[in-house]
KEBA-248267 format. One record per residue (C-alpha): residue number from 1; x, y, z. Coordinates in steps of 0.25 Angstrom, whole numbers, plus 5000, padded with zeros to 4 digits. Layout:
BEGIN
     n   east   north     up
   NUM      X       Y      Z
...
END
This chain:
BEGIN
     n   east   north     up
     1   5000    5000   5001
     2   5007    5014   4995
     3   5009    5022   5006
     4   5002    5037   5007
     5   5010    5049   5006
     6   5007    5063   5009
     7   5004    5072   4996
     8   5004    5086   5000
     9   4992    5095   4995
    10   4989    5087   4979
    11   4862    5020   4931
    12   4868    5032   4943
    13   4864    5045   4939
    14   4878    5055   4932
    15   4883    5062   4944
    16   4883    5075   4936
    17   4868    5073   4934
    18   4866    5067   4949
    19   4873    5081   4953
    20   4866    5090   4946
    21   4851    5084   4948
    22   4842    5095   4954
    23   4839    5086   4966
    24   4854    5089   4969
    25   4858    5098   4981
    26   4869    5099   4991
    27   4865    5092   5003
    28   4869    5099   5015
    29   4866    5091   5029
    30   4869    5093   5041
    31   4877    5085   5050
    32   4879    5080   5063
    33   4893    5075   5061
    34   4901    5088   5063
    35   4915    5085   5054
    36   4927    5093   5056
    37   4928    5092   5039
    38   4917    5103   5039
    39   4929    5114   5043
    40   4939    5109   5033
    41   4943    5114   5020
    42   4942    5105   5007
    43   4956    5106   5007
    44   4960    5102   5020
    45   4948    5091   5019
    46   4957    5085   5006
    47   4970    5089   5012
    48   4973    5078   5022
    49   4981    5067   5020
    50   4969    5057   5019
    51   4962    5065   5009
    52   4970    5072   4999
    53   4972    5065   4986
    54   4982    5056   4985
    55   4987    5040   4987
    56   4978    5038   5000
    57   4966    5044   4993
    58   4968    5036   4981
    59   4972    5024   4990
    60   4956    5026   4996
    61   4950    5029   4984
    62   4953    5015   4978
    63   4950    5008   4990
    64   4937    5015   4990
    65   4934    5013   4975
    66   4938    4997   4978
    67   4929    4996   4991
    68   4917    5003   4983
    69   4919    4996   4970
    70   4920    5009   4963
    71   4927    5006   4950
    72   4936    5015   4940
    73   4930    5016   4927
    74   4922    5004   4928
    75   4910    4998   4936
    76   4895    5003   4939
    77   4892    5017   4941
    78   4892    5020   4957
    79   4887    5032   4965
    80   4896    5033   4978
    81   4891    5042   4990
    82   4903    5048   4998
    83   4898    5051   5012
    84   4907    5061   5018
    85   4914    5062   5005
    86   4920    5077   5008
    87   4926    5083   4995
    88   4922    5072   4986
    89   4938    5071   4983
    90   4941    5057   4987
    91   4924    5053   4982
    92   4930    5057   4967
    93   4943    5049   4968
    94   4934    5037   4971
    95   4923    5040   4960
    96   4934    5047   4949
    97   4935    5037   4937
    98   4923    5029   4941
    99   4908    5027   4937
   100   4906    5030   4952
   101   4898    5045   4956
   102   4899    5051   4971
   103   4889    5059   4980
   104   4900    5064   4991
   105   4893    5067   5003
   106   4899    5077   5015
   107   4894    5087   5023
   108   4906    5096   5023
   109   4913    5096   5010
   110   4906    5094   4996
   111   4907    5097   4983
   112   4913    5110   4984
   113   4922    5105   4991
   114   4928    5096   4982
   115   4941    5096   4974
   116   4937    5087   4965
   117   4935    5092   4950
   118   4927    5082   4944
   119   4915    5079   4952
   120   4907    5072   4942
   121   4905    5060   4949
   122   4903    5068   4964
   123   4891    5073   4971
   124   4891    5081   4984
   125   4882    5082   4994
   126   4884    5090   5007
   127   4878    5081   5018
   128   4882    5074   5030
   129   4881    5059   5032
   130   4870    5060   5043
   131   4860    5063   5030
   132   4860    5047   5028
   133   4851    5046   5041
   134   4840    5054   5034
   135   4832    5047   5023
   136   4836    5054   5010
   137   4827    5065   5004
   138   4825    5069   4990
   139   4834    5079   4991
   140   4846    5071   4993
   141   4840    5057   4989
   142   4850    5058   4976
   143   4864    5057   4983
   144   4857    5049   4996
   145   4851    5037   4988
   146   4857    5029   4975
   147   4873    5027   4980
   148   4880    5015   4977
   149   4892    5016   4986
   150   4896    5025   4999
   151   4908    5029   5005
   152   4909    5036   5018
   153   4925    5039   5019
   154   4930    5044   5033
   155   4917    5049   5037
   156   4909    5040   5045
   157   4917    5043   5059
   158   4910    5057   5058
   159   4895    5050   5058
   160   4891    5050   5073
   161   4887    5036   5077
   162   4872    5037   5078
   163   4873    5042   5065
   164   4881    5031   5057
   165   4871    5020   5057
   166   4859    5030   5050
   167   4869    5036   5040
   168   4874    5022   5037
   169   4859    5018   5035
   170   4855    5030   5026
   171   4867    5029   5018
   172   4864    5014   5016
   173   4850    5017   5011
   174   4855    5026   4999
   175   4862    5016   4992
   176   4858    5013   4978
   177   4850    5001   4976
   178   4858    4997   4965
   179   4867    4988   4975
   180   4872    4978   4964
   181   4878    4989   4956
   182   4891    4987   4965
   183   4890    4974   4973
   184   4903    4970   4976
   185   4907    4982   4983
   186   4903    4988   4996
   187   4891    5000   4996
   188   4897    5008   5008
   189   4912    5012   5010
   190   4914    5018   5025
   191   4931    5022   5026
   192   4935    5026   5039
   193   4946    5025   5050
   194   4949    5016   5062
   195   4944    5020   5075
   196   4957    5015   5083
   197   4967    5009   5072
   198   4971    5020   5066
   199   4986    5024   5064
   200   4986    5039   5060
   201   4996    5049   5068
   202   4986    5052   5080
   203   4985    5055   5095
   204   4979    5047   5106
   205   4968    5058   5107
   206   4965    5059   5090
   207   4966    5045   5091
   208   4955    5045   5102
   209   4946    5054   5094
   210   4948    5047   5082
   211   4942    5034   5089
   212   4930    5040   5097
   213   4925    5046   5082
   214   4928    5035   5072
   215   4918    5023   5073
   216   4924    5009   5072
   217   4924    5000   5061
   218   4915    4990   5068
   219   4906    5001   5072
   220   4903    5005   5059
   221   4902    4994   5052
   222   4890    4991   5063
   223   4884    5004   5059
   224   4885    5001   5044
   225   4879    4986   5047
   226   4867    4994   5055
   227   4865    5002   5044
   228   4862    4992   5034
   229   4874    4990   5027
   230   4880    4975   5027
   231   4893    4966   5022
   232   4901    4979   5031
   233   4917    4976   5030
   234   4928    4985   5032
   235   4943    4985   5030
   236   4954    4994   5034
   237   4964    4999   5023
   238   4976    5006   5029
   239   4985    5015   5022
   240   5000    5020   5024
   241   5001    5036   5025
   242   5013    5044   5026
   243   5010    5060   5030
   244   5021    5070   5034
   245   5018    5073   5050
   246   5015    5089   5047
   247   5004    5085   5038
   248   4997    5074   5047
   249   4997    5085   5056
   250   4994    5096   5049
   251   4982    5087   5046
   252   4978    5084   5061
   253   4979    5100   5062
   254   4969    5102   5053
   255   4961    5090   5058
   256   4960    5082   5046
   257   4952    5070   5053
   258   4939    5074   5062
   259   4949    5069   5073
   260   4957    5081   5074
   261   4944    5089   5074
   262   4943    5084   5090
   263   4956    5091   5094
   264   4961    5106   5095
   265   4972    5113   5087
   266   4979    5112   5099
   267   4978    5098   5101
   268   4980    5096   5086
   269   4994    5103   5087
   270   4998    5095   5100
   271   4994    5082   5093
   272   5002    5084   5080
   273   5014    5086   5089
   274   5011    5073   5096
   275   5010    5066   5082
   276   5024    5071   5078
   277   5029    5066   5094
   278   5022    5052   5093
   279   5031    5040   5093
   280   5018    5031   5087
   281   5017    5040   5073
   282   5025    5035   5061
   283   5033    5047   5060
   284   5045    5046   5050
   285   5058    5055   5048
   286   5052    5061   5038
   287   5040    5066   5046
   288   5031    5056   5041
   289   5019    5049   5047
   290   5016    5035   5044
   291   5002    5030   5045
   292   4991    5021   5041
   293   4977    5028   5037
   294   4967    5016   5040
   295   4954    5017   5034
   296   4942    5008   5037
   297   4933    5004   5025
   298   4920    4999   5029
   299   4912    4995   5018
   300   4895    4987   5018
   301   4887    4985   5008
   302   4871    4991   5009
END
């Protein structure tokens, strides 16, 4: 498996008809989940190591395509719903050069935030995932129903525990009735991170905040099953990362993950100093940190 090296900041209806439909409106729905991403600009959102274009995101894109059965220049046309898809930049990586179209749903970032020049395969809805706890309306039925695949990438930890089952259930009810369109691959893919077994250069208080806010894979599997999904399976994908200590410290101070929003500026400054001194962190003579990024892929059928 290649090592990630840090690179400094580099018959579904036609999507165009779907987007231009007179019933199409941008949905603005109040979220009960307060997200730190609301305060981030597009540059800061996409400029963090795990989200900027490069070898890491290309590798992740390949995994998502493989799991969901999205094929390049072949296969049947699919409609993907990306819940919490932000700017849609990663979504575009998934659907480009394929017959798949996508709807990106996010409460804070939408079409005008995207860096994607060709948006012919993308549609955007400004809404929180909690909207799936409600019945579809005539206004939002155009995107709430009829999809074949669903992606929730690094978003489920933002849902409150009591909301997850209703959200999953609402998502499940919106799948297309054409269940045989891609019968050999799962309908839904959740990408999340471990609750405890993480390898990031953090400090004890941050690890505790992380664990408190990160549902375990077993809990998520139970909730998906309660919502009606079946054939639930999960794997852990590890990717070796290399990043300059100074870049990692900058990301922490900028609160690139919501975990860091629980700390003051002074606490983050102290934490960044402790990261440099922590002998458990793999810091080489060139000032590069080495660690594994561990992602859990949870897939299921509806």
